C-alpha positions as CSV (number, residue, x, y, z in Angstrom):
1,M,-15.3,25.5,-4.2
2,P,-16.2,21.3,-5.5
3,E,-19.8,21.1,-6.6
4,Q,-20.5,19.0,-3.8
5,R,-19.5,17.7,-0.3
6,L,-17.3,14.8,-0.2
7,P,-18.7,11.8,2.0
8,E,-16.6,12.5,5.0
9,P,-14.5,9.3,6.3
10,D,-14.9,7.5,9.6
11,L,-11.8,7.7,10.6
12,N,-12.2,5.3,13.8
13,Y,-13.1,2.5,11.6
14,L,-9.7,3.7,9.4
15,Q,-7.6,3.4,12.8
16,K,-9.7,-0.1,14.0
17,V,-9.2,-1.8,10.8
18,L,-5.3,-0.5,10.6
19,L,-4.5,-1.7,14.1
20,E,-6.7,-4.9,13.5
21,M,-4.4,-5.2,10.4
22,L,-1.3,-4.3,12.0
23,A,-2.0,-7.4,14.5
24,I,-1.7,-9.8,11.2
25,P,1.6,-10.9,10.4
26,S,1.7,-10.9,6.1
27,P,5.3,-10.9,4.9
28,T,5.1,-11.3,0.8
29,G,4.6,-15.0,0.5
30,F,2.8,-15.6,3.9
31,T,-0.6,-13.4,2.9
32,D,-3.9,-15.9,3.6
33,T,-4.7,-14.4,6.7
34,I,-4.8,-10.5,6.0
35,V,-6.8,-11.9,2.6
36,R,-9.0,-13.2,4.3
37,Y,-9.5,-10.3,6.7
38,V,-9.5,-7.6,4.1
39,A,-12.5,-9.9,2.0
40,E,-14.6,-10.0,5.4
41,R,-14.2,-6.1,5.7
42,L,-15.5,-6.0,2.1
43,E,-18.7,-8.3,2.9
44,E,-19.6,-5.9,5.5
45,L,-19.6,-3.0,3.1
46,G,-21.4,-5.3,0.6
47,I,-18.8,-4.4,-1.9
48,P,-18.4,-7.8,-4.6
49,F,-15.1,-9.0,-5.3
50,E,-13.2,-12.0,-6.2
51,L,-9.5,-14.0,-5.2
52,T,-7.3,-14.7,-7.9
53,R,-5.8,-18.0,-6.9
54,R,-2.6,-16.9,-4.8
55,G,-4.9,-13.9,-3.2
56,T,-5.0,-11.0,-4.6
57,I,-8.6,-9.1,-4.1
58,R,-10.3,-7.7,-6.8
59,A,-13.8,-5.7,-5.9
60,T,-16.3,-4.0,-8.2
61,L,-18.0,-0.3,-6.9
62,K,-20.5,-0.1,-9.6
63,G,-20.6,3.2,-11.7
64,R,-23.3,4.7,-13.5
65,K,-21.2,3.7,-17.0
66,S,-19.2,0.2,-17.0
67,S,-16.9,1.9,-19.8
68,P,-13.6,3.4,-19.3
69,D,-13.5,1.5,-15.6
70,R,-11.0,2.7,-13.5
71,A,-8.8,1.1,-10.6
72,V,-7.0,1.9,-7.7
73,S,-4.6,-0.7,-5.8
74,A,-2.7,-0.8,-2.3
75,H,-1.1,-3.9,-1.3
76,L,-1.2,-6.2,1.9
77,D,2.0,-7.4,1.9
78,T,4.6,-6.4,4.0
79,I,8.7,-6.7,4.2
80,G,10.4,-9.6,6.6
81,A,12.8,-12.1,6.5
82,S,12.7,-16.1,5.8
83,V,15.1,-18.4,7.5
84,R,18.5,-18.8,5.1
85,T,20.8,-21.0,7.2
86,L,20.5,-23.2,10.5
87,Q,24.2,-22.3,12.3
88,D,26.3,-24.0,13.9
89,N,25.0,-22.3,17.3
90,G,21.9,-22.8,16.5
91,R,20.9,-19.7,15.2
92,L,19.2,-19.0,12.2
93,G,20.7,-16.6,9.2
94,L,18.3,-14.6,7.6
95,A,17.3,-13.2,3.8
96,P,15.1,-10.1,3.6
97,V,11.8,-10.4,2.1
98,G,11.3,-7.3,0.6
99,C,14.0,-4.6,0.2
100,W,15.3,-3.4,3.4
101,S,18.1,-2.9,5.6
102,S,18.9,-5.3,8.2
103,R,20.2,-2.4,10.6
104,F,15.7,-2.2,11.0
105,A,16.5,-5.9,12.2
106,E,18.5,-5.7,15.0
107,G,16.7,-5.8,18.1
108,S,13.5,-6.5,16.6
109,R,10.6,-9.6,18.6
110,V,9.8,-11.7,15.7
111,S,7.8,-14.8,15.0
112,V,8.7,-18.1,13.1
113,F,6.4,-19.8,11.1
114,T,7.2,-23.3,10.9
115,D,5.2,-26.1,9.1
116,T,4.3,-27.0,12.7
117,G,3.8,-23.9,14.7
118,V,5.1,-20.5,15.8
119,I,8.5,-19.9,17.9
120,R,9.1,-16.9,19.0
121,G,12.7,-14.7,19.3
122,S,14.8,-12.1,18.8
123,V,17.4,-10.8,16.2
124,L,20.4,-9.2,17.4
125,P,23.5,-8.0,15.9
126,L,26.6,-11.3,15.9
127,M,27.9,-9.8,18.9
128,A,25.4,-8.7,20.8
129,S,26.7,-8.1,24.2
130,G,28.0,-5.2,26.0
131,H,29.7,-6.7,28.4
132,A,31.3,-8.8,26.3
133,F,32.9,-6.9,23.5
134,N,32.1,-3.8,24.2
135,T,32.8,-0.9,21.6
136,A,34.3,-3.9,19.1
137,I,29.8,-3.9,18.8
138,D,30.3,-0.4,16.8
139,Q,32.7,-1.8,14.1
140,L,30.4,-4.6,12.8
141,P,29.0,-4.0,9.0
142,V,25.5,-3.0,8.8
143,S,24.3,-6.1,6.5
144,W,21.8,-9.1,7.1
145,E,25.3,-11.3,7.1
146,H,25.9,-10.0,10.2
147,V,22.3,-10.3,12.3
148,E,21.4,-13.6,13.6
149,L,17.8,-14.9,15.0
150,R,17.9,-16.1,18.8
151,L,15.1,-18.8,18.9
152,D,13.1,-18.6,22.5
153,A,13.6,-22.5,22.8
154,Y,16.3,-24.9,24.0
155,C,18.3,-24.3,20.7
156,A,22.1,-24.8,20.9
157,T,23.1,-26.9,18.1
158,R,22.0,-27.2,13.9
159,A,20.3,-30.2,15.7
160,D,18.2,-28.4,18.1
161,C,16.8,-26.2,14.8
162,E,15.9,-29.2,13.0
163,S,14.5,-31.1,16.1
164,L,11.9,-27.9,16.7
165,G,10.8,-28.2,12.8
166,I,12.6,-25.7,11.6
167,G,13.7,-25.4,7.8
168,I,15.2,-23.5,5.1
169,G,12.3,-20.9,3.7
170,D,10.6,-20.1,6.9
171,F,9.2,-17.2,6.9
172,V,9.9,-14.7,9.9
173,A,7.6,-11.4,10.6
174,F,8.6,-8.5,12.8
175,D,6.6,-7.5,15.7
176,P,4.4,-4.2,14.5
177,L,4.5,-2.5,17.7
178,P,2.2,0.0,17.0
179,E,1.2,2.7,19.1
180,F,-1.4,5.7,18.5
181,T,-1.1,8.9,20.4
182,E,-3.2,11.2,21.3
183,S,-1.6,14.3,19.2
184,G,-3.1,12.1,16.4
185,H,0.4,10.2,15.2
186,I,0.7,6.3,14.6
187,S,3.9,4.6,15.0
188,A,4.2,1.4,13.8
189,R,6.3,-1.4,11.4
190,H,4.2,-2.2,8.1
191,L,2.2,0.9,7.8
192,D,3.6,0.4,4.1
193,D,0.9,-0.6,2.9
194,K,-1.7,-1.3,5.6
195,A,-2.4,2.7,6.7
196,G,-3.0,2.9,2.4
197,V,-5.3,-0.4,2.6
198,A,-6.6,1.3,5.5
199,A,-7.5,4.5,3.9
200,L,-9.0,2.7,0.8
201,L,-11.6,0.6,3.1
202,A,-12.6,3.8,5.1
203,S,-13.2,5.5,1.3
204,L,-15.1,2.8,0.7
205,K,-17.1,2.9,3.4
206,A,-18.0,6.3,3.0
207,I,-18.9,6.2,-0.3
208,V,-21.4,3.2,0.2
209,E,-23.1,4.6,3.5
210,S,-23.9,7.7,1.5
211,G,-25.3,6.3,-1.2
212,I,-23.5,8.4,-4.4
213,Q,-22.9,5.6,-7.3
214,P,-19.8,6.6,-8.6
215,Q,-20.1,7.8,-12.5
216,I,-17.7,4.9,-13.4
217,D,-17.0,1.4,-12.3
218,C,-14.1,0.9,-10.5
219,H,-12.1,-1.7,-8.5
220,P,-10.7,-1.5,-5.8
221,L,-7.4,-3.9,-6.1
222,F,-5.6,-5.4,-2.9
223,T,-2.0,-7.3,-4.1
224,I,-0.3,-9.5,-2.0
225,T,3.6,-9.0,-4.0
226,E,3.9,-5.7,-4.4
227,E,7.1,-5.3,-2.1
228,T,8.6,-8.2,-4.3
229,G,8.1,-6.3,-7.6
230,S,5.6,-8.4,-9.1
231,G,2.0,-6.2,-7.0
232,A,-0.5,-5.9,-9.7
233,A,0.8,-7.6,-12.3
234,A,-2.1,-9.7,-12.8
235,A,-4.4,-8.1,-11.5
236,L,-6.8,-5.9,-14.5
237,P,-9.0,-8.5,-16.3
238,W,-11.4,-5.5,-16.9
239,D,-11.3,-2.7,-19.6
240,V,-9.3,-0.5,-17.1
241,S,-7.9,3.2,-18.5
242,E,-6.9,4.6,-15.1
243,F,-5.1,2.7,-12.8
244,V,-4.1,4.8,-8.9
245,G,-1.8,2.9,-7.1
246,I,-2.0,3.5,-2.8
247,D,0.9,3.5,-1.3
248,I,3.6,5.2,1.3
249,A,5.2,9.0,0.9
250,P,8.8,8.9,2.5
251,V,9.1,12.1,4.6
252,A,12.9,12.7,4.3
253,P,15.3,15.2,3.8
254,G,15.6,16.3,0.2
255,Q,11.3,14.9,-0.2
256,H,8.3,17.3,-0.5
257,S,6.2,15.2,1.7
258,S,4.3,15.5,4.6
259,E,3.0,13.1,7.6
260,H,0.0,16.1,7.6
261,A,-0.8,15.9,3.9
262,V,-1.2,13.3,1.3
263,S,1.1,13.0,-1.4
264,V,1.2,12.6,-5.5
265,A,4.1,11.5,-7.1
266,M,4.9,13.1,-10.2
267,Q,7.8,10.0,-10.7
268,D,9.8,7.0,-9.1
269,S,12.2,4.2,-9.7
270,A,10.3,3.5,-13.2
271,G,9.7,7.1,-14.3
272,P,7.1,9.5,-14.2
273,Y,3.3,9.0,-13.8
274,D,0.7,10.3,-16.5
275,Y,0.4,14.1,-16.4
276,H,-2.9,14.0,-17.4
277,L,-4.4,11.3,-14.0
278,S,-1.6,13.0,-12.0
279,R,-3.4,16.3,-12.6
280,H,-6.5,15.5,-12.4
281,L,-5.7,14.6,-8.9
282,L,-4.2,17.7,-8.0
283,Q,-6.6,19.6,-8.8
284,L,-9.6,17.1,-7.1
285,A,-7.2,18.5,-3.8
286,R,-7.7,21.7,-4.6
287,E,-11.1,21.8,-5.2
288,H,-11.8,20.1,-1.6
289,N,-9.5,22.3,-0.3
290,L,-7.2,19.0,1.2
291,P,-3.9,19.3,2.3
292,A,-1.9,17.7,-0.9
293,R,2.5,17.7,-2.0
294,R,3.6,16.9,-4.8
295,D,7.2,14.1,-4.8
296,L,9.2,12.0,-6.5
297,F,10.6,9.0,-5.2
298,R,13.8,8.0,-6.4
299,Y,14.4,4.2,-4.7
300,Y,10.6,3.5,-5.3
301,F,8.3,1.1,-7.4
302,S,4.8,0.6,-7.0
303,D,1.9,-1.7,-7.7
304,A,1.1,0.9,-10.7
305,H,4.9,0.2,-11.9
306,S,4.0,-3.9,-12.3
307,A,0.5,-3.2,-14.2
308,I,2.4,-0.9,-16.9
309,T,5.3,-3.5,-16.8
310,A,2.6,-6.0,-17.6
311,G,1.8,-4.9,-20.6
312,H,-1.4,-2.8,-19.6
313,D,-2.3,0.4,-21.8
314,I,-3.5,2.5,-19.0
315,R,-3.2,6.0,-17.1
316,T,-1.2,5.4,-14.0
317,A,-0.6,7.6,-10.7
318,L,0.2,7.1,-7.3
319,L,-1.5,9.0,-4.4
320,A,0.7,8.1,-1.5
321,F,0.6,9.1,3.0
322,G,3.5,11.1,4.6
323,C,5.3,8.8,6.9
324,D,8.6,9.0,8.4
325,A,11.4,6.1,8.4
326,T,9.8,4.2,5.9
327,H,10.8,1.0,5.8
328,G,12.0,1.1,9.4
329,Y,10.1,1.8,12.1
330,E,7.6,3.7,10.7
331,R,4.9,7.2,11.7
332,T,2.3,8.8,10.0
333,H,-0.7,11.1,11.5
334,I,-4.2,10.9,10.9
335,D,-3.8,14.6,9.3
336,S,-2.3,12.4,6.3
337,L,-4.5,8.9,6.4
338,A,-7.5,11.3,6.1
339,A,-6.0,13.7,3.7
340,L,-5.5,10.3,1.7
341,S,-9.2,8.8,2.4
342,R,-10.9,12.3,1.5
343,L,-9.0,12.5,-2.5
344,L,-9.8,8.7,-2.8
345,S,-13.3,9.4,-2.4
346,A,-13.3,12.6,-4.4
347,Y,-11.1,10.4,-7.6
348,L,-13.8,7.6,-6.8
349,L,-16.6,10.0,-7.7
350,S,-15.1,11.3,-9.8
351,P,-15.5,11.6,-13.9
352,P,-13.1,9.7,-16.1
353,V,-10.0,11.9,-17.0
354,F,-11.3,11.0,-20.7
355,A,-14.6,9.4,-21.4
356,S,-12.4,8.7,-24.7
357,D,-10.0,6.9,-23.0
358,S,-13.3,4.0,-23.2
359,Q,-11.1,2.9,-26.1
360,P,-7.5,3.3,-27.9
361,A,-7.2,6.7,-29.8
362,G,-6.4,4.3,-32.9
363,S,-5.8,6.6,-35.5
364,S,-7.5,9.3,-34.8
365,L,-5.2,12.6,-33.4
366,E,-8.6,14.2,-32.3
367,R,-9.4,12.0,-29.6
368,F,-5.3,12.1,-28.5
369,S,-4.9,13.9,-25.2
370,H,-2.8,17.6,-25.6
371,Q,-0.5,17.7,-22.6
372,L,-0.1,21.8,-23.0
373,E,-4.0,22.3,-23.8
374,H,-4.5,19.7,-20.6
375,D,-7.1,22.2,-18.8
376,A,-8.6,23.1,-22.3
377,Q,-9.3,19.7,-22.8
378,M,-10.8,18.9,-19.9
379,E,-13.1,21.4,-19.8
380,S,-14.5,19.8,-23.2
381,E,-14.7,16.3,-21.6
382,T,-18.6,15.5,-21.6
383,R,-19.2,15.8,-17.4
384,V,-22.3,13.6,-16.0
385,P,-24.3,15.5,-13.2
386,A,-22.6,16.7,-9.6
387,V,-22.5,14.1,-6.9
388,D,-25.6,15.8,-5.3
389,S,-28.4,14.8,-8.0
390,L,-26.9,11.2,-7.6
391,V,-27.8,10.5,-4.6
392,G,-30.1,7.1,-4.3
393,N,-29.9,6.8,-8.8
394,K,-28.6,3.5,-9.3
395,S,-30.0,3.4,-12.5
């Protein structure tokens, strides 16, 4: 059993901010409004932050010690599309923003953001009428070359498109269609990663309201280009030694994730995550009796990968909520989001994996880690007092 109880996340708050974020279109490159929304939530919690030029949010939850720092990151951007062509028939060809299949775009209601306004429309296969094409519809390939956007405006020619102010590169946002059921299931587009953001905000709210001060400085990050790969590449100006990404865990045949648990990803397309940090998270889940799964994601990158690629010498791990039909019409359960939020709180209030990570090991083998002796080395690291004794202690 853990030495202390974790502050409990406000699940009503989690669901409220999730629903509000889902209502804000934020395909990669069109994220100013969602950035403002999350920044306002941090202001309400009294958590200081700064914005990069393009809008990545870098916040600070002050700890008892300033080094080594840790960071946790969730992304605000979602998949979407942009206008690729203005077609002679008055419809629009699309290019995906982020990596996703056109199969999930067909039939969607969307908003096209022009330089002067918003136009509604629907994404349809090139053969869209069963009464006209019959079974020929079923022979269409699945690709972005075989869908088009029908505008809800008089638009029968390319010139009509131009007269409406539509231009190449205009952003197209797909309606989220959220539904929160009494069973606890949450269905919507763009749970990736707005559900992760909501879980992080709920964790931060719980910690702030508990009066417990983290043992080391923590930096919640909210990135805006994860779906296109750069994510957290330029988001770490501090002496961060530990970085935990927060994202989506695919629930599918061949995977071990669940809509009722939090997943600790051991590996993704970029390779294995840090041995020690991942096992630290798993141990915290065991100590606090949280439902947790280990999983491996084969077709997947995260903010943690972008931070490593940018050259940061950091330990990385990934926590994820279980979700069915990722990058489609997604579904998770409040159980998974609650477990993720609680494990985030446990991590933010835990000691560093290695206090010695405040400095690189340099030439000292004594300070370097032992994978085969992980548990023994962790026990030998200096621990600060239990959480209960830190309540109200801001010195």
